[in-house]
C-alpha positions as CSV (number, residue, x, y, z in Angstrom):
1,M,42.9,97.2,77.7
2,L,46.2,98.0,79.5
3,R,48.8,99.7,77.3
4,L,51.7,102.2,77.5
5,A,50.4,105.8,77.7
6,L,50.9,108.0,74.7
7,V,51.7,111.8,75.0
8,S,48.2,112.3,73.6
9,D,46.8,110.6,76.8
10,A,48.2,113.4,79.0
11,P,44.8,115.2,79.3
12,A,42.9,112.0,80.2
13,V,45.7,110.9,82.7
14,L,45.3,114.4,84.4
15,Q,41.5,114.0,84.4
16,T,41.7,110.5,85.8
17,R,44.2,111.6,88.6
18,T,42.0,114.6,89.5
19,A,38.9,112.6,89.6
20,A,40.5,109.9,91.8
21,I,41.8,112.4,94.3
22,R,38.5,114.2,94.5
23,E,36.3,111.2,94.7
24,L,38.4,108.6,96.6
25,A,40.7,110.6,98.8
26,S,38.3,113.2,100.0
27,S,37.3,111.2,103.2
28,H,41.0,111.0,104.3
29,Y,42.3,114.5,103.5
30,S,41.2,118.1,104.1
31,K,39.7,120.2,101.3
32,P,42.8,122.4,101.1
33,E,45.0,119.3,100.9
34,I,42.9,117.9,98.1
35,E,43.1,121.1,96.2
36,E,46.8,121.4,96.6
37,W,47.2,117.7,95.5
38,C,45.0,118.3,92.5
39,S,46.7,121.4,91.4
40,S,50.2,120.0,91.7
41,R,50.1,118.5,88.2
42,T,49.2,119.9,84.8
43,V,48.8,118.5,81.4
44,E,52.4,119.5,80.7
45,T,53.8,117.7,83.7
46,C,51.7,114.6,82.7
47,H,53.2,114.9,79.2
48,E,56.7,114.9,80.7
49,S,56.1,111.9,82.9
50,I,54.8,109.9,79.9
51,E,57.9,110.8,78.0
52,R,60.3,110.0,80.9
53,Q,58.7,107.3,83.0
54,V,56.8,104.2,82.4
55,V,53.1,105.2,82.4
56,L,50.5,102.5,81.8
57,V,46.8,103.3,81.1
58,E,43.8,101.2,81.4
59,E,41.1,101.9,78.8
60,I,37.5,100.8,78.7
61,D,35.5,101.5,75.6
62,G,38.3,103.9,74.5
63,E,38.3,105.9,77.6
64,V,41.2,106.1,80.1
65,V,39.8,104.9,83.5
66,A,43.0,104.3,85.4
67,F,46.8,104.7,85.2
68,G,50.0,103.9,86.9
69,Q,53.4,105.5,86.8
70,L,56.6,103.5,87.4
71,N,60.0,104.9,88.1
72,R,62.5,102.4,86.6
73,E,65.6,104.2,88.1
74,A,64.3,104.1,91.6
75,S,62.4,100.8,91.1
76,V,59.2,102.2,92.6
77,V,55.6,102.6,91.7
78,E,55.1,106.4,91.9
79,G,51.3,106.3,91.7
80,I,48.2,104.4,90.7
81,Y,45.0,106.3,90.1
82,V,41.6,104.9,89.2
83,S,38.6,107.0,88.5
């Protein structure tokens, strides 16, 4: 089910982001780049994004498996992550 993210989704959004980076991007980026990318966000920064941007999550059986972040002001998709 696709829905707007809730602040309470921040830990799952971060987990989904980290899993997607580690599993799907590792063949395209060096290990130090992956680690820097993964560590650039925290639960708190995800919380802030959910409050300020449009963040959508996809749930399967109650578990967040993907999310996308939109910046309305800039009219851009800032990220899509699928675990």
